[in-house]
C-alpha positions, -999 to 999 in steps of 0.1 A, spaced: -3 3 4 27 25 10 44 17 -24 12 25 -44 8 58 -24 46 68 -34 41 60 -69 8 80 -74 20 106 -52 49 110 -75 31 107 -108 1 133 -95 30 155 -89 39 156 -126 3 154 -142 -7 180 -118 24 201 -117 30 236 -134 32 224 -171 0 207 -166 -16 234 -152 -1 257 -177 -16 236 -203 -52 234 -190 -56 268 -183 -33 275 -212 -57 260 -235 -90 277 -224 -72 310 -223 -57 302 -262 -94 292 -269 -107 320 -253 -87 347 -275 -97 330 -310 -133 330 -301 -135 362 -288 -141 357 -253 -175 340 -265 -183 325 -224 -185 366 -216 -195 381 -250 -226 358 -260 -236 350 -221 -268 359 -219 -274 344 -259 -263 316 -241 -287 309 -213 -310 321 -239 -304 291 -257 -300 269 -230 -322 275 -203 -345 297 -224 -350 266 -249 -369 244 -218 -397 268 -221 -400 263 -257 -417 235 -275 -382 219 -289 -384 186 -309 -382 151 -288 -351 124 -292 -354 107 -323 -331 76 -337 -323 50 -317 -309 60 -282 -303 99 -291 -310 125 -263 -325 158 -261 -302 183 -258 -309 186 -222 -311 150 -214 -275 152 -227 -265 182 -206 -283 160 -180 -262 139 -182 -230 154 -185 -242 175 -152 -245 139 -137 -211 130 -142 -191 164 -133 -213 173 -99 -202 150 -80 -183 146 -43 -160 169 -57 -187 200 -54 -182 193 -16 -156 174 -1 -132 185 -28 -137 227 -26 -137 219 12 -101 195 12 -88 225 -14 -105 254 11 -82 236 37 -53 228 20 -49 263 -1 -69 289 21 -96 313 14 -75 319 -20 -81 287 -38 -115 297 -47 -107 330 -65 -85 305 -89 -114 281 -88 -133 307 -107 -105 316 -128 -104 284 -140 -139 275 -143 -140 309 -164 -117 299 -192 -127 258 -187 -161 274 -201 -148 278 -234 -130 244 -234 -157 222 -226 -177 243 -251 -147 232 -277 -147 199 -265 -184 196 -272 -183 214 -308 -160 188 -317 -177 159 -300 -207 167 -323 -187 175 -352 -168 142 -357 -196 120 -340 -206 86 -360 -240 70 -360 -247 36 -357 -268 12 -377 -302 24 -361 -298 58 -363 -275 63 -326 -250 91 -322 -218 86 -301 -188 99 -300 -161 117 -279 -123 127 -279 -115 93 -290 -133 100 -324 -125 136 -329 -87 130 -320 -86 102 -349 -110 117 -374 -98 153 -368 -58 149 -364 -54 111 -377 -36 104 -343 -51 73 -334 -28 64 -308 -34 94 -292 -75 84 -290 -64 50 -278 -43 63 -251 -70 87 -240 -101 58 -242 -76 35 -223 -71 62 -197 -106 67 -198 -117 34 -194 -98 29 -162 -105 58 -150 -144 53 -148 -139 31 -121 -119 52 -101 -134 88 -104 -167 74 -115 -174 46 -89 -150 34 -62 -147 70 -48 -182 79 -55 -198 47 -35 -177 54 -10 -192 83 -3 -228 70 -10 -218 43 18 -209 72 43 -239 88 42 -263 58 43 -244 48 69 -250 84 87 -288 91 78 -301 55 85 -270 35 99 -269 12 67 -244 -14 67 -214 -2 36 -220 -41 27 -260 -37 23 -254 -3 8 -231 -13 -22 -255 -43 -31 -286 -23 -32 -266 9 -52 -253 -23 -78 -291 -34 -80 -299 4 -89 -271 13 -112 -277 -18 -132 -313 -12 -135 -301 25 -152 -270 13 -173 -285 -17 -189 -309 3 -204 -284 26 -222 -277 62 -226 -314 67 -231 -322 57 -197 -295 73 -182 -305 104 -199 -339 98 -189 -333 96 -152 -302 124 -153 -332 150 -166 -351 145 -133 -322 138 -106 -300 166 -117 -323 194 -117 -339 181 -85 -303 177 -66 -288 208 -80 -322 228 -67 -323 214 -31 -284 219 -26 -288 255 -37 -319 264 -17 -293 252 13 -263 273 2 -284 302 -5 -301 295 34 -269 293 48 -255 327 32 -285 347 39 -277 330 78 -242 352 79 -249 377 54 -233 404 75 -198 384 73 -198 379 33 -183 412 28 -151 401 47 -151 365 34 -153 377 -5 -125 401 5 -107 372 22 -111 350 -11 -95 381 -27 -67 389 -9 -57 355 1 -57 343 -34 -21 371 -41 -9 368 -9 28 366 -3 28 355 29 49 320 39 31 288 42 46 256 66 82 280 70 81 279 29 94 308 9 76 337 7 49 335 -20 47 300 -18 9 306 -3 -1 319 -41 14 286 -58 -7 267 -30 -39 280 -38 -33 284 -78 -27 248 -75 -54 238 -53 -80 262 -70 -69 251 -109 -69 210 -96 -106 211 -74 -118 232 -103 -111 209 -130 -118 182 -106 -154 193 -105 -167 204 -136 -141 180 -155 -137 209 -183 -104 195 -204 -105 158 -196 -128 151 -223 -156 132 -202 -188 155 -208 -185 153 -248 -190 121 -248 -228 123 -234 -231 159 -257 -223 137 -286 -255 114 -279 -277 144 -287 -301 146 -316 -287 186 -320 -274 191 -352 -256 228 -350 -222 214 -329 -220 251 -314 -255 250 -298 -245 218 -282 -218 235 -273 -232 266 -255 -249 240 -231 -209 232 -222 -208 268 -206 -240 266 -188 -228 230 -173 -194 245 -160 -213 281 -147 -240 255 -125 -212 233 -114 -186 258 -105 -198 291 -105 -230 284 -85 -227 250 -68 -188 249 -56 -191 287 -52 -222 280 -21 -201 250 -8 -172 275 -2 -192 302 12 -205 277 41 -174 267 46 -157 300 49 -187 315 67 -190 288 95 -151 290 110 -143 257 106 -109 264 93 -105 271 126 -97 237 133 -74 213 114 -96 189 89 -78 156 104 -101 164 134 -130 162 110 -121 130 99 -127 138 63 -130 168 36 -170 154 37 -172 157 74 -156 194 77 -184 203 51 -211 191 74 -200 208 102 -199 239 79 -237 234 73 -242 223 108 -224 257 127 -251 281 104 -285 262 102 -306 252 129 -302 218 148 -285 192 124 -305 204 95 -273 212 80 -254 180 84 -286 158 68 -287 183 42 -249 173 30 -254 139 37 -284 140 11 -264 160 -14 -237 138 -8 -258 106 -20 -275 123 -49 -242 141 -60 -222 106 -62 -254 86 -76 -254 106 -103 -218 106 -110 -216 68 -111 -245 68 -137 -227 93 -160 -194 78 -159 -212 47 -164 -217 58 -198 -186 77 -202 -167 40 -196 -189 23 -220 -182 47 -244 -143 43 -242 -144 3 -239 -167 8 -267 -142 27 -290 -111 0 -279 -131 -29 -286 -154 -18 -317 -185 -14 -298 -184 -50 -290 -221 -63 -275 -200 -89 -259 -174 -64 -246 -203 -40 -236 -221 -64 -213 -187 -75 -197 -184 -38 -187 -215 -29 -176 -212 -62 -153 -176 -49 -138 -191 -17 -133 -219 -29 -114 -201 -52 -95 -171 -23 -83 -199 -2 -68 -200 -30 -39 -162 -29 -39 -163 8 -32 -189 8 -7 -171 -17 19 -136 0 9 -118 28 18 -120 61 -5 -93 79 5 -68 62 -17 -88 62 -48 -93 98 -43 -56 104 -49 -56 79 -75 -85 96 -92 -71 134 -88 -39 115 -107 -62 96 -135 -81 130 -142 -48 147 -150 -35 119 -174 -68 121 -193 -66 156 -198 -33 152 -219 -42 136 -246 -78 154 -251 -59 190 -245 -36 181 -273 -63 170 -297 -82 204 -292 -53 226 -297 -45 207 -327 -81 213 -339 -88 249 -324 -90 263 -361 -124 239 -371 -138 253 -334 -133 292 -346 -146 285 -380 -178 268 -364 -177 290 -343 -175 320 -367 -200 305 -391 -228 298 -366 -227 330 -351 -225 349 -389 -253 329 -400 -274 343 -368 
């Protein structure tokens, strides 16, 4: 176990080191400049095209297992809105201080364009099977768009392995902990129930995943947002001071842990960028696989949902978690005194909401966030292994059975190691995807200009 920790720590230091952070943020900055700061300039248009479309009559998904645009973004949000929005954000603040929140916002702003580009390319280069079902993702736009099949295979391999870590074991552990806290259910029983529920959904394919996600995601998001807003309102007088600390600590030149002056900035940046990406997955290449399954014909229109997705995930949900942690005063204690990042977040909500309501809200939120992540990542894993096995039905069945069984393994095991490994796999997945995005950036720019010129 110690050897595994050392190896993972070494690899993690590389994939989340300065070069990786530069590649992640730099890709977003590059795409932002080339597309004329689309995420800010067309923000109102994006809201009308995404949220506004829900109030207009739209065509139903047609052909095979295709999804509506909303079902596609719900499936993608199901995969992105997970324990990273609560436990991950809390851990980032404990490690990097309030300043980590600012760098998380920066990561999200530029990440909006990274995810936009991913989705545009995924729809542009997606494939259609015999019954009219759309499917695609980074492995397809890397192979078809750049001709670098080895890079596409590398992404699919990393994604195929990562789905069992970030998308299953780490989430199953959180669900087991939430169920034990809420109703005293032993982890093994939670794992069995979770496996049955997961099997029911994933066997139905992406269509059923999209249908479930379109109901689950709005409910869990609204539930958490209401609780987060209540926390802010109850401590509204402290909000200006907290916001001031976020900005001042983001550029603090003080020493940390006996280190050199200015090291605090580097720690805050690393934690903010890493947890921002872990949360919204911009640049990882996961969400485009869900968006490729939509029935949208115009790549840019579906890409706008990607901007909306990052906005909801990080700017809204992660910010609410951050405000609860910073307003509660839990940072005065060491995170180890709470036992885990999730427990520290629960303590933050408990410190502000009356009685034990806060802890209950957090446990329920963790349960739904983690469950939705499992469902979303089951499809990502299916698509990655489908690419590697040429969409073999036997291989697809084997994957689904294995994925369901791993739910039990995650529920009864410890999630600390898998959290660290998942963080490493996140960074490794991003490398081939970001290379593909940079090589195909011209295509994204051309499609964007053509779309808005016609508009």
